[in-house]
Legacy VTK file of the C-alpha trace (Angstrom):
# vtk DataFile Version 3.0
C-alpha trace
ASCII
DATASET POLYDATA
POINTS 524 float
26.489 34.691 3.047
24.387 37.510 4.198
25.874 37.459 7.583
29.176 38.810 6.573
28.065 40.870 4.789
28.219 44.908 5.145
24.701 46.168 5.662
24.959 48.922 3.538
25.884 46.161 0.350
23.054 43.691 2.426
20.472 46.680 1.684
21.268 46.593 -2.128
21.002 42.936 -2.670
17.568 42.276 -1.201
15.874 45.736 -2.285
12.739 45.902 -3.973
12.926 47.213 -7.412
12.439 50.536 -7.271
12.803 54.054 -9.076
16.417 54.579 -8.620
17.103 51.099 -10.777
15.187 52.507 -13.441
16.636 55.744 -13.247
20.015 54.029 -13.779
18.727 52.006 -16.249
18.228 54.877 -18.006
20.973 57.302 -17.588
22.862 54.168 -18.434
21.022 52.799 -21.303
21.204 56.186 -23.285
24.755 55.761 -23.207
24.593 52.560 -25.291
22.071 53.820 -27.208
24.684 56.542 -28.554
26.905 54.355 -28.825
25.350 51.902 -31.182
24.256 54.634 -33.074
27.383 55.524 -33.347
29.156 52.802 -34.165
26.935 51.307 -36.606
25.989 54.540 -38.626
28.919 54.917 -40.139
28.053 51.542 -42.443
25.010 53.223 -43.673
27.206 56.228 -45.095
30.519 54.442 -46.402
28.737 53.496 -49.644
28.029 57.081 -50.024
31.743 58.821 -48.805
32.450 56.518 -51.791
30.207 57.742 -54.390
31.525 61.856 -53.723
34.828 61.450 -52.797
36.070 58.391 -54.780
34.116 59.385 -58.032
36.036 58.153 -61.153
34.927 59.434 -64.577
33.581 56.864 -66.947
33.770 53.767 -64.346
30.864 51.215 -64.867
30.413 51.101 -61.418
29.907 54.687 -58.762
33.243 55.206 -56.720
33.847 52.996 -53.621
35.811 53.988 -50.741
39.786 51.988 -51.236
39.993 48.655 -49.070
42.360 51.163 -47.015
40.710 53.692 -46.006
36.872 52.222 -46.206
39.272 49.872 -43.325
40.125 53.036 -41.532
36.676 54.479 -41.875
34.987 51.526 -40.185
37.782 50.521 -38.113
39.156 53.264 -36.333
36.649 53.727 -33.705
37.193 50.265 -32.954
40.671 50.591 -32.140
39.647 54.186 -30.158
36.559 51.386 -28.234
39.307 48.936 -27.469
42.084 51.681 -26.051
39.047 53.558 -23.707
37.858 49.939 -22.528
40.896 49.466 -21.180
41.492 52.934 -19.918
38.482 53.712 -18.609
38.523 50.094 -16.691
41.448 50.852 -15.126
40.304 54.440 -13.834
36.704 52.942 -12.984
38.779 51.251 -10.639
41.216 53.798 -9.455
39.242 56.650 -9.204
35.624 55.360 -8.727
33.029 54.897 -11.444
31.034 58.266 -10.916
33.790 60.329 -11.153
35.213 58.946 -14.872
31.524 58.348 -16.257
31.111 62.116 -17.274
34.167 61.983 -18.517
33.282 59.363 -21.107
30.010 60.847 -22.318
31.316 64.462 -22.683
33.671 62.926 -25.587
30.995 60.916 -27.271
28.933 64.203 -27.403
31.799 66.681 -28.630
33.056 64.006 -30.865
29.840 63.068 -32.217
29.817 66.355 -33.840
33.457 67.266 -34.855
33.527 63.659 -37.045
30.804 65.478 -38.997
32.390 68.383 -39.535
35.827 68.061 -41.821
38.622 70.201 -42.431
38.967 71.198 -46.253
37.312 69.126 -49.190
39.684 67.342 -50.514
39.388 63.232 -49.726
42.131 63.088 -48.031
41.361 65.767 -45.607
37.791 64.600 -45.151
39.066 61.302 -44.395
41.577 62.181 -41.993
39.391 64.134 -39.964
36.908 61.377 -39.713
39.142 59.041 -38.448
40.882 61.203 -35.775
37.894 62.626 -34.542
35.970 58.234 -35.252
39.149 57.193 -33.061
38.808 59.796 -30.131
34.661 58.669 -29.970
35.702 55.647 -29.952
37.579 56.245 -27.094
34.773 57.601 -24.920
32.424 55.145 -26.074
35.098 52.143 -24.721
35.030 53.868 -21.416
30.974 53.357 -21.133
31.479 49.301 -21.128
32.841 48.805 -18.384
31.782 51.719 -16.461
27.685 51.452 -17.063
27.992 47.558 -16.546
29.874 48.229 -13.582
27.708 50.623 -11.825
24.757 48.744 -12.899
26.031 45.227 -11.198
27.050 47.774 -7.933
23.403 49.273 -7.868
21.352 46.070 -8.668
19.497 43.640 -6.242
20.334 40.327 -6.738
17.048 39.037 -7.770
16.605 41.725 -10.999
21.012 42.216 -11.272
21.189 39.872 -14.717
17.875 41.649 -16.267
19.294 45.220 -15.313
22.682 45.132 -17.297
20.688 43.095 -19.786
18.779 46.046 -20.370
21.351 48.618 -20.539
23.025 46.758 -23.390
19.363 46.064 -24.824
19.511 50.244 -25.382
21.794 49.065 -28.448
19.180 47.580 -30.407
17.432 50.882 -29.927
20.519 52.988 -30.953
21.049 50.639 -33.707
17.464 50.954 -34.952
17.440 54.662 -34.263
20.667 55.212 -36.869
18.544 53.178 -39.736
15.355 55.292 -39.051
17.717 58.606 -38.603
18.969 57.692 -41.798
15.828 56.935 -43.920
14.186 60.399 -42.893
17.416 61.925 -43.813
17.787 60.556 -47.038
14.053 60.473 -47.810
13.916 64.137 -47.379
17.460 64.804 -49.309
16.560 62.807 -51.810
12.743 64.426 -52.211
14.191 68.011 -52.283
17.254 67.168 -54.456
16.398 64.282 -56.749
19.055 62.725 -58.908
19.103 60.646 -61.924
20.480 57.213 -61.523
23.962 56.392 -61.768
24.046 54.496 -64.980
21.959 57.501 -66.453
24.397 60.477 -65.338
27.746 59.272 -63.239
28.402 63.079 -62.246
24.503 64.077 -61.887
23.669 60.893 -59.454
25.398 62.462 -56.951
23.746 65.881 -55.894
26.147 68.023 -53.856
23.887 68.560 -51.062
24.590 64.891 -50.490
28.141 65.985 -48.688
25.940 67.442 -45.733
23.606 64.266 -45.591
26.197 62.076 -43.827
27.648 64.660 -41.823
24.064 65.175 -40.309
23.484 61.492 -39.754
26.988 61.450 -38.095
26.403 64.481 -35.647
22.957 63.614 -34.781
24.503 61.164 -32.077
25.986 63.692 -30.203
22.031 64.324 -29.193
21.025 61.440 -26.780
24.683 61.900 -25.047
24.156 65.222 -24.280
20.684 64.752 -22.944
21.770 62.729 -20.039
25.411 64.514 -19.511
23.464 66.524 -16.129
22.194 63.169 -14.842
24.811 61.048 -15.019
26.629 64.050 -13.118
23.885 63.967 -10.310
24.294 59.992 -9.698
26.443 58.785 -6.092
29.068 56.993 -6.260
28.498 53.058 -6.167
28.137 51.818 -2.487
30.140 48.945 -3.044
33.027 50.821 -4.676
32.540 53.318 -1.657
32.679 50.557 1.009
34.963 47.820 -0.354
37.431 49.924 -2.292
37.474 53.400 -1.132
36.692 52.044 2.424
34.305 55.237 3.636
31.883 52.942 4.853
29.956 56.491 6.482
29.817 57.725 3.071
28.524 54.650 1.092
25.991 54.916 4.008
24.792 58.359 3.821
24.507 58.043 -0.439
22.525 55.042 -0.523
19.978 56.161 2.665
19.549 58.952 -0.361
19.255 56.779 -3.001
16.951 53.497 -1.405
15.348 56.501 1.014
15.652 54.073 3.675
18.037 55.139 6.992
21.131 52.948 7.174
24.016 53.199 9.498
27.541 53.439 8.736
29.158 50.436 10.098
32.670 50.009 11.927
35.418 48.060 9.286
35.385 44.379 9.706
39.478 43.652 10.760
38.933 41.228 7.455
37.748 44.751 5.650
40.891 46.267 6.660
43.868 43.387 5.445
46.391 43.618 2.351
44.829 43.286 -0.759
46.157 41.093 -3.316
46.880 43.379 -7.079
45.745 42.295 -10.259
48.778 40.381 -11.454
49.365 38.545 -8.424
49.734 34.653 -7.909
46.441 34.587 -5.621
44.480 37.026 -8.803
45.426 34.125 -11.104
44.840 30.973 -9.035
41.167 32.485 -8.268
40.172 34.414 -11.262
42.752 34.037 -13.801
40.200 31.333 -15.739
37.404 33.535 -15.546
39.010 36.272 -16.754
39.990 33.670 -19.588
36.530 32.650 -19.821
35.245 36.293 -20.213
37.701 37.491 -22.835
37.647 34.711 -25.231
34.336 34.390 -25.676
33.670 37.984 -26.083
35.896 38.144 -28.579
34.937 34.894 -30.461
31.437 36.456 -30.356
32.410 39.844 -31.543
34.591 38.190 -34.398
31.104 36.312 -35.638
28.979 39.309 -34.717
30.896 42.091 -36.395
31.604 40.516 -39.277
27.960 39.605 -39.654
27.328 43.501 -39.303
29.442 44.562 -41.788
29.408 42.771 -44.428
25.090 42.446 -44.228
25.212 45.104 -47.044
27.071 42.802 -49.267
24.804 39.924 -48.577
21.390 42.147 -48.963
23.058 43.085 -52.841
24.019 39.867 -52.906
20.114 38.386 -52.494
18.819 41.289 -54.537
17.537 43.329 -51.072
19.569 46.479 -52.541
19.414 46.833 -56.295
22.628 46.825 -57.973
24.442 50.167 -57.205
24.457 51.878 -60.722
20.431 51.109 -61.309
20.430 54.209 -58.355
21.699 57.554 -57.016
23.950 57.768 -54.326
20.834 58.948 -51.788
18.656 55.782 -52.982
21.219 53.865 -51.906
21.654 55.210 -48.605
18.253 54.947 -48.248
18.137 51.040 -49.183
21.287 50.306 -46.759
19.510 51.887 -43.478
15.954 50.458 -44.413
17.589 46.632 -44.520
19.196 47.511 -41.124
16.108 49.025 -39.631
14.271 45.630 -40.538
16.887 43.970 -39.431
17.210 45.142 -35.791
13.511 45.540 -35.144
12.602 41.250 -36.813
15.911 40.276 -35.168
18.103 42.209 -33.270
15.918 44.234 -30.465
13.518 40.930 -29.843
17.152 39.014 -28.930
18.439 41.464 -26.844
14.265 41.903 -24.686
14.601 37.840 -24.528
17.576 38.185 -22.483
16.202 40.922 -20.395
12.993 38.609 -19.829
15.099 35.412 -18.963
18.558 36.023 -17.935
17.173 35.743 -14.050
15.186 32.490 -14.664
17.452 30.481 -16.756
20.667 32.219 -15.792
23.490 33.649 -17.879
25.513 30.254 -18.501
22.221 28.804 -20.244
21.543 31.931 -22.579
25.094 31.513 -23.548
25.424 28.013 -24.496
22.121 28.010 -26.190
23.159 31.073 -28.143
26.402 29.915 -29.264
25.136 26.248 -30.481
22.236 28.044 -32.517
24.551 30.674 -33.963
27.046 27.595 -35.251
23.963 25.456 -36.654
21.972 28.487 -38.734
25.331 30.082 -39.745
26.319 25.883 -41.227
22.467 26.329 -42.734
23.334 29.430 -44.659
26.591 28.531 -45.872
26.188 24.648 -46.679
23.774 25.163 -49.192
24.616 28.482 -49.948
24.459 28.501 -53.667
20.409 27.418 -53.062
19.882 30.478 -50.771
21.486 33.264 -53.978
18.946 32.114 -56.243
15.883 34.942 -56.353
13.023 32.842 -55.145
14.896 31.643 -51.720
16.129 35.218 -50.857
13.652 35.722 -48.044
14.241 31.624 -46.332
17.973 33.515 -46.741
16.908 36.432 -44.834
15.201 34.556 -42.304
18.092 32.343 -40.940
20.456 35.575 -41.099
17.937 37.282 -38.994
17.927 33.940 -36.354
21.795 33.707 -36.266
21.096 37.719 -35.311
18.543 36.847 -32.385
20.339 34.537 -31.376
23.600 35.992 -31.075
21.498 38.757 -28.933
19.677 36.193 -27.016
22.815 34.613 -26.023
26.975 35.752 -26.078
25.849 39.189 -27.041
24.405 39.664 -24.419
26.018 37.886 -21.525
29.605 38.761 -22.359
28.599 42.342 -21.467
26.925 40.991 -18.152
28.945 38.397 -16.572
32.399 40.454 -16.574
30.447 43.174 -14.335
29.722 40.001 -11.297
32.025 37.831 -11.332
35.502 39.726 -10.092
36.369 41.519 -6.757
34.880 45.176 -6.320
38.533 46.750 -6.664
38.957 44.855 -9.864
35.721 44.734 -11.439
35.777 47.713 -13.945
39.597 47.056 -14.819
38.531 42.839 -15.607
35.047 44.565 -17.287
37.508 46.695 -19.744
39.509 43.615 -20.517
36.663 41.183 -21.838
35.181 44.014 -23.498
38.692 45.090 -25.198
39.408 41.251 -26.697
35.918 41.574 -27.894
36.812 44.519 -29.949
39.966 42.424 -30.648
37.728 40.133 -32.464
35.137 43.174 -33.633
38.031 44.156 -35.611
39.317 40.941 -36.738
35.762 39.961 -37.691
35.596 43.348 -39.685
38.660 44.365 -41.426
39.384 39.912 -41.701
36.060 39.615 -43.306
36.117 42.905 -45.481
38.970 41.106 -47.405
37.785 37.432 -46.474
34.242 37.594 -47.861
35.249 38.956 -51.762
34.469 36.409 -54.804
37.515 34.058 -55.187
36.832 35.179 -58.527
39.425 37.954 -59.467
37.110 39.784 -61.817
33.968 39.624 -59.350
36.136 41.672 -56.824
35.221 44.972 -55.214
37.503 47.298 -56.763
40.895 47.144 -54.880
40.570 44.334 -53.216
42.493 40.900 -53.862
40.580 37.841 -54.245
39.305 36.197 -51.311
37.213 33.546 -50.301
33.735 34.190 -50.690
30.870 34.652 -48.626
29.994 30.494 -48.500
33.577 29.700 -46.839
33.842 32.928 -44.438
30.196 31.470 -43.410
32.108 28.158 -42.628
34.807 29.770 -40.910
32.261 31.991 -38.594
30.540 28.796 -37.822
33.888 27.062 -36.382
34.268 30.425 -34.285
30.849 29.970 -32.819
31.723 26.128 -31.997
34.915 27.489 -30.365
33.094 30.076 -27.883
30.321 27.639 -26.717
33.507 25.547 -25.654
35.097 28.669 -23.963
31.862 29.282 -22.181
32.270 26.561 -19.818
35.044 28.393 -18.310
32.505 30.770 -16.821
30.456 30.395 -13.488
26.943 31.222 -12.986
26.502 34.116 -10.933
22.045 33.922 -10.979
20.866 34.431 -7.822
24.214 35.367 -5.948
25.007 38.621 -4.146
28.058 39.886 -6.300
30.445 39.324 -2.755
29.625 35.677 -2.792
30.268 35.436 -6.811
34.204 36.867 -6.393
34.882 35.208 -2.725
35.448 38.296 -1.503
34.813 37.560 2.166
36.336 34.183 1.451
39.707 35.748 0.211
39.887 38.049 3.019
39.537 35.425 5.266
42.213 33.090 3.671
44.347 36.664 3.728
43.754 36.954 7.118
44.944 33.631 8.183
47.932 33.759 6.333
49.310 37.050 8.147
LINES 1 525
524 0 1 2 3 4 5 6 7 8 9 10 11 12 13 14 15 16 17 18 19 20 21 22 23 24 25 26 27 28 29 30 31 32 33 34 35 36 37 38 39 40 41 42 43 44 45 46 47 48 49 50 51 52 53 54 55 56 57 58 59 60 61 62 63 64 65 66 67 68 69 70 71 72 73 74 75 76 77 78 79 80 81 82 83 84 85 86 87 88 89 90 91 92 93 94 95 96 97 98 99 100 101 102 103 104 105 106 107 108 109 110 111 112 113 114 115 116 117 118 119 120 121 122 123 124 125 126 127 128 129 130 131 132 133 134 135 136 137 138 139 140 141 142 143 144 145 146 147 148 149 150 151 152 153 154 155 156 157 158 159 160 161 162 163 164 165 166 167 168 169 170 171 172 173 174 175 176 177 178 179 180 181 182 183 184 185 186 187 188 189 190 191 192 193 194 195 196 197 198 199 200 201 202 203 204 205 206 207 208 209 210 211 212 213 214 215 216 217 218 219 220 221 222 223 224 225 226 227 228 229 230 231 232 233 234 235 236 237 238 239 240 241 242 243 244 245 246 247 248 249 250 251 252 253 254 255 256 257 258 259 260 261 262 263 264 265 266 267 268 269 270 271 272 273 274 275 276 277 278 279 280 281 282 283 284 285 286 287 288 289 290 291 292 293 294 295 296 297 298 299 300 301 302 303 304 305 306 307 308 309 310 311 312 313 314 315 316 317 318 319 320 321 322 323 324 325 326 327 328 329 330 331 332 333 334 335 336 337 338 339 340 341 342 343 344 345 346 347 348 349 350 351 352 353 354 355 356 357 358 359 360 361 362 363 364 365 366 367 368 369 370 371 372 373 374 375 376 377 378 379 380 381 382 383 384 385 386 387 388 389 390 391 392 393 394 395 396 397 398 399 400 401 402 403 404 405 406 407 408 409 410 411 412 413 414 415 416 417 418 419 420 421 422 423 424 425 426 427 428 429 430 431 432 433 434 435 436 437 438 439 440 441 442 443 444 445 446 447 448 449 450 451 452 453 454 455 456 457 458 459 460 461 462 463 464 465 466 467 468 469 470 471 472 473 474 475 476 477 478 479 480 481 482 483 484 485 486 487 488 489 490 491 492 493 494 495 496 497 498 499 500 501 502 503 504 505 506 507 508 509 510 511 512 513 514 515 516 517 518 519 520 521 522 523
C-alpha cells in the first residue's frame, strides 16, 4: 500500500513516537478535559440551583428545579454540542482543521465564564442566562469532537494511532474528576466559612445567600484549562493529510511536516489519480463505499450515549436510593453539593478513569472492534445484574455490591464503546469527509445523550404517584429503566458489526482513497 502513498503521509505513518505526538495529545486533550468538566459539572449544582431559586415556604423537602427547567439546564448544552458537532465538523473539511480549531476553544472560554454570570437575580432571568450561555458553550464543545479526533488521527503513526486518539478522549475522565474535586473544595470552603443548619431545622437558613456564588465559581472554573492551551492551538500547523489530499498543496504539506517531525521531506508532484474528480458526501459512490460504515458509527454512538448519559444523570438519584447521599432535608445546601461531588469523584476515580486508560493501553493490541463488542456485552450483563434483583440491591446491607456493579458498567463503557465510538470515525472515512463524518457520528451520540438525559429524568421516576420528585409524572421506576438500558446495549453490540477494524492500517488504506481514485480514473 505504501508504494501508492505520498511520501509525506508515509513518513507520518511510519514515524516513531515523538515529542510532537505528545504535544498534540496535550493540546487536543485539554480541550476534552474542559469539555467533560463543563458538561458534567452542571449535574453537581442542579440541586443547589433548586434550593436557591425554587424554595417553597413550608415545603417538607428543599426546593428543586421544575421538570422543564431541569430539562433545559441539563439538556441545552447537549443541543448546542450536537449543533456544534455538525457545523464545525463540516467547517473542518471546508476550511481546514487548524483554522477552525482556535474558534471552538475561544467560544468555550468565553461561554464558561459567561454561564456563571447572570442578568438579574430572579429565577427566570438566572435560568434563561444560564441556558443561553450553556447552549453556546455546548456549540464550542461540539466542534472539539470532530476536530480533535481528526487532527490526532492525521498526525499519528499507524502503530499507535488508536492509543493517541483514545488518550485525547481519556482526558474526559480527568475533566470529570476535576469537576468533582473542585466542587468538593469549593463547597467545603463555603461550608466552613458560612455554616448553616440542615433544611429540616431551618428551611430558609439552610441555604446561605453566599451559596449563590458557589455554583457560579464551579461553572466558571471550566474556562481556565481551555484558556491555558489556546496559544498552542493557534501554533499547530495544518495536518499534512488535509493540506495534501484536500487542499492539494503538496509543497506546504511537506514544509509543515518537515518542521513538525524535524526531518527533510521533499514536496512531490500530485499524481494523476490525485487530481481526478472527487465524489460528494451525498453521492451514490459515497453511499456504496461508506454508507454502512457511517450507519455503524452513528448508530453505535447513539445507542451507547442513551445508556451512558442516562446512567450519569440519574447516578445521584441512585446514590440517594442506596443511602450514599442522605435525604436532602437532613443537609444544608452546600453539604448536598459536597456529597454529590464526592460520589461523582469516587465513581470517576474507581471506574471511569481506569476504563479510559485500559482502552489507551489495549486498543492497538486487540483492536477497536473487539473492545467495542466486549464493552457492550459486559454493559448488558451488568445492567441486567443490577435490574433483575433490583429490590435486593436497595437493601442497606447490599448497597456496596450495587455500587461495585454500577461502577463496572461504567468501566466497560469506557473500556469499550464510549472510547471506540470516538476513535473509529476519525479513521475510516476519506480525508475530505473525515471531520464531517465524525461530526455526524458524534451528533448522533448527542441525540442519544438527550434521549438518555430527558427520557430517563421521567422514566426513572417511581410508578407510585406519592414517591415521584416534585412536578414529575409517575415513571417506570429505576428497575425497569435499567432493563430498558440493557436492551439498548444489546442493540449496540449488534450494530458494531457494521464497523470495520482500522487497526494497523494507514488512513488511506482504510478509507480506500487510492482505490476510489483509480476507479474514478477508469470511468473517465
